[in-house]
N, C-alpha and C positions, 0 to 999 in steps of 0.2 A: 571455524564458523560453520553453522548449520545452514544448508540450503535444502528447503523442503518444497517439493513439487506436489501439489494437491491433485491427485488423479482420480478423485471421486467421479463416477460416471455422470451424475447429474451436472456437476460443474463443467466437465469436459463437453457434454452435450450443449450447454449454453455457450461455451467458448467457441464451438464450431460456428454458431450463428453470429457471434460477435466478429469472427474472422470474415464472414461472407460479405462481399461488396454489394450484395443485393439487400442486405439488412437496412431498413429505414432508420433515420435518426432517432425517432421515438423508441423503436424497438432496441436499437443499439444502447441508448441510455438505460432503458429498463434492464437489459441483460447485464450491463456493466454493474449496475446497482446490485442485482441479485448475486452476481459472482463475488462482488466485494463483501457482501454479507457472509457468504460461505468462507471466504478467505479470513474474515474477521473471526469466525468460529475457530478456524484452525490456528491462527496466530496467537489466540488467547488460551490455547489448550493448557498451558502450563502456569496460568495465573494461580497464586496461592489462595487458599480458602481457610476459613475458620468456622467453627461450629457455634450456632446460636440456638436458643430455645424458641420454638414456635408452637402455637396452639392451633391444631387443625379442627375441623368440625367434629372430629371423633376423639382425638387424644392430643397430649403434649409430646413433642419429640425434639431431638437434636437434629439440626439440618445445616448444611454448609452454605456460607455466603462468601463472596470474594473479599479478600483482605489484602493488606499490603499497599503498595504504591497506587496512587490514582493514575488514571490514563489520560493521555493527550494524543490526539490524532493530528498529524501535520501533513497537509496537502502540498505537494509540489505543483504550483500553478503552471498552466491552467488545468491541464488534463486530470490532475489528481482530484479536483473537485468532483469529477464524475464518479469517483469511488466513495466520497465522503458519506453520502446519504445511506448507502448500503451498510457502511461500517457503523454509522450512528444508529441505524435501526436496531442493531444488536448491542451497541454500547451507548445508550442514551445519556449516560452521565459523563461521558468523556468531554474534556475541553478540546478546542480545535485551534490549531495554528496554521499559518500559511507562509510558504517561502516562494517568492516569485523568481523564477529562473527562465531565461530563454537561451536557446542554443544558437550560438553564432554560426551562420550558414557556411562560413569559410573554414573556421578552425574547429567547429563542432564543440567548442568549449562553452561551459555555462557562464552566463552573465546574470548577476543578481540585481533585481530591481525592486524587490519588496520583501520585508521580513517582519512578521507580527506573530508573536507567540504569547501564551500566558506567562505572567510574571513569575509564577512558581514552577515553571516547566522543569527546572533542575530537580524538583522533588517527584517527578512523575515518570512513569514508563511511557516512552514516546514511540508511537507507531507511525512511520513515514509511509505515505501512500502515493503512488504514481503508476499509471497503467503500464508504461513501457520502461524496461530496463535495457536500453539499447547500447550506447557506448559506455554507460555507467557514469559519465561525467557529471550529470545533474545530481544523481543520487549521492555520489561522492562529495560534491560541493555542499549539498543539503546536510548530510550527516556531519561533515566537518563544521559547518556553521552551528549546528545544534550542540556539538561538543564544546564549541567556543563559549556558549552561554551556560555551560555547566551540566548538560544532560549526560548522564552516565549509563542509562538503561534505554537502549534503542533497538528497534526492529524495523525491517524494511519489507513492504508488501507491494507486489507488482502482479499485473495480469500476465504479462509475457516478458521473458528475458532472452537475451542472446548469450551464447557461451562467452563472448568477449566481454559483455557487460558484467556478467556474474563474476568472471575472473578479476576484472578491474576493481569491483567493490570488495571482493575478498582480499585483494592485495592491499587496498587502501584502508579498509575498516574490518580487519579480521574478527573483531569482537561483535559484529552486528549480524544476527541471523537474517536470512532472506527467505520469504515465503512467496511462491509463484504458482500460477495455474499451469504454466508450461515454459520450457526452455526450447526455443526454436533453433533452426539450423545455423544461422550466421547473420552478420550484417552485410548490407550491400555497400557500394561505393559512396552512397549518400548518407550512410549511418542509419538506415532503416532496417528493422528486423525482417528477415525473410524466413517463412512466408508471412508472418506477422498478421497485422490487421489494418495497415495503413497508418495515418496520423490520428492518434486517439483523440486529441483535442478537437481537430476538425470534425471528426465523426460524432463526438459527444455534443458539440455546440452547433453543428450544422453550418460551419463556416466554409465548406467547400462542397 
């Protein structure tokens, strides 16, 4: 499975301010949206294209358009929603699904409370989005759930990952490529990424 860390200077610049505890809620949201759009650009790099004929103001030419499977973005609630707008800015025709998972504070295992995806999701390339790949448990559960409903083409996009989380997803879903802005040092005893950026959901929605 491919793990891609997008080290573009502009993206890394924005990520630095996302990490900062001094960044306000409105700026945090804006930066996450902008980074998500840049990650969308990277994760769709290998989409197939086909040639069509177009007429410019000057001449007629053959030019590429995206072909093949339609796209679906699936957000792992709630923090994943902070990435959706940026992804949709770049992929306005994509359908959107949601998987509601919360992390049991004692076991750190995911518990599903919501699942709503397009009926034809099995015919689509599905890009799963969640800012943090910490223990990997939520991502593993979401990918497993999507495979249960027939999805065969999956990608995972995160802002930050831990080495432990990346390894866990690789072991559970070796067929799913991962695209991230950074892989940090480690997890702490509470399952948070270090140095990380704190709780992405709380910072996106201003709940702490």
